[in-house]
Structure formats: structure tokens, C-alpha cells
C-alpha positions in Angstrom: -42.6 -69.1 167.2 -42.3 -66.5 164.4 -44.8 -63.7 164.0 -46.1 -65.4 160.8 -46.7 -68.7 162.6 -48.4 -66.8 165.5 -50.6 -65.0 163.0 -51.6 -68.3 161.3 -52.3 -69.9 164.6 -54.6 -67.0 165.6 -56.4 -67.2 162.3 -56.9 -70.9 162.7 -58.3 -70.4 166.2 -60.8 -67.8 164.8 -62.0 -70.3 162.2 -62.3 -73.1 164.8 -64.3 -70.9 167.2 -66.6 -69.5 164.5 -70.2 -70.6 164.5 -72.8 -69.7 161.9 -74.7 -66.5 162.4 -77.5 -65.3 160.1 -75.7 -62.0 159.8 -72.9 -63.7 158.0 -74.9 -63.3 154.7 -74.5 -59.5 155.0 -70.9 -59.3 156.2 -67.9 -58.6 154.0 -65.3 -60.7 155.9 -64.0 -63.8 154.1 -64.7 -66.0 157.1 -68.3 -64.8 157.3 -68.9 -65.2 153.6 -67.5 -68.8 153.8 -69.7 -69.6 156.7 -72.8 -68.3 154.8 -72.0 -70.3 151.7 -71.4 -73.5 153.7 -74.6 -72.9 155.6 -76.5 -72.5 152.4 -75.0 -75.8 151.0 -75.8 -77.8 154.1 -79.3 -76.3 154.3 -80.0 -77.2 150.6 -78.8 -80.8 151.1 -80.8 -81.1 154.3 -84.0 -79.6 152.7 -83.7 -81.7 149.6 -83.1 -84.8 151.6 -81.2 -86.5 148.8 -77.6 -86.8 148.0 -78.1 -86.5 144.3 -79.9 -83.2 144.4 -83.0 -84.5 142.6 -85.3 -81.8 144.0 -84.2 -78.4 142.7 -87.3 -76.3 142.9 -91.0 -75.8 143.5 -93.3 -75.0 140.6 -96.0 -72.2 140.7 -98.4 -74.5 142.4 -96.0 -75.5 145.2 -95.3 -79.0 143.7 -91.8 -80.4 144.0 -90.0 -80.5 140.6 -86.5 -81.9 139.8 -83.8 -80.2 137.8 -85.5 -81.3 134.6 -88.8 -79.6 135.5 -90.5 -83.0 136.1 -93.1 -83.2 138.9 -92.1 -85.2 141.9 -94.0 -86.5 145.0 -92.8 -85.9 148.5 -94.5 -89.1 149.7 -91.7 -91.2 151.1 -94.0 -94.2 151.9 -93.8 -97.4 149.9 -96.9 -97.8 147.7 -98.3 -96.4 144.5 -95.5 -93.9 143.8 -93.0 -95.0 146.4 -91.7 -91.5 146.6 -90.7 -91.5 143.0 -91.5 -88.9 140.3 -95.0 -89.1 138.8 
């Protein structure tokens, strides 16, 4: 195996073994930065609970608002609003 292939294999093993660490946000290494960005994206998707990214923010009163600034409810039950925007 050439030195270049060995180096690539070692780099791949580093990536495969890497787990998210909160300190990744402060590190300057490319791998740590990538892990921090990926963690942020997954966290956003999980928090928003929607694949379309409908919930983008919280207004000054703590109400959920979409990316158009429209108020939304966090009530997922079927009923009056059925979890849809008000």
C-alpha cells in the first residue's frame, strides 16, 4: 500500500471513529467543524419536528412562528387547530 493510500485510510478511520463533542464548536480542525455543523443541522431538524422547516423561530412572547413570521401552535392534537398555524 502506498503512503498516500495509508494516509487516506488513516484519515477515513479518524472520521469513522469520531463522535460529536460539544467542544467541536470551538475547535479549528476541519473534522470538528464538520461535526459541529452536522450536529447543528440534526438538532434543528429534531427540534422543529418537521421536514419542511416550517418553524424557524420564537417571537418575543415565546410563541412559535414560521419563516414568514406567522404565529403557529405547538398543539399536535387533532381538534380546533390540529397543530396548524392560527
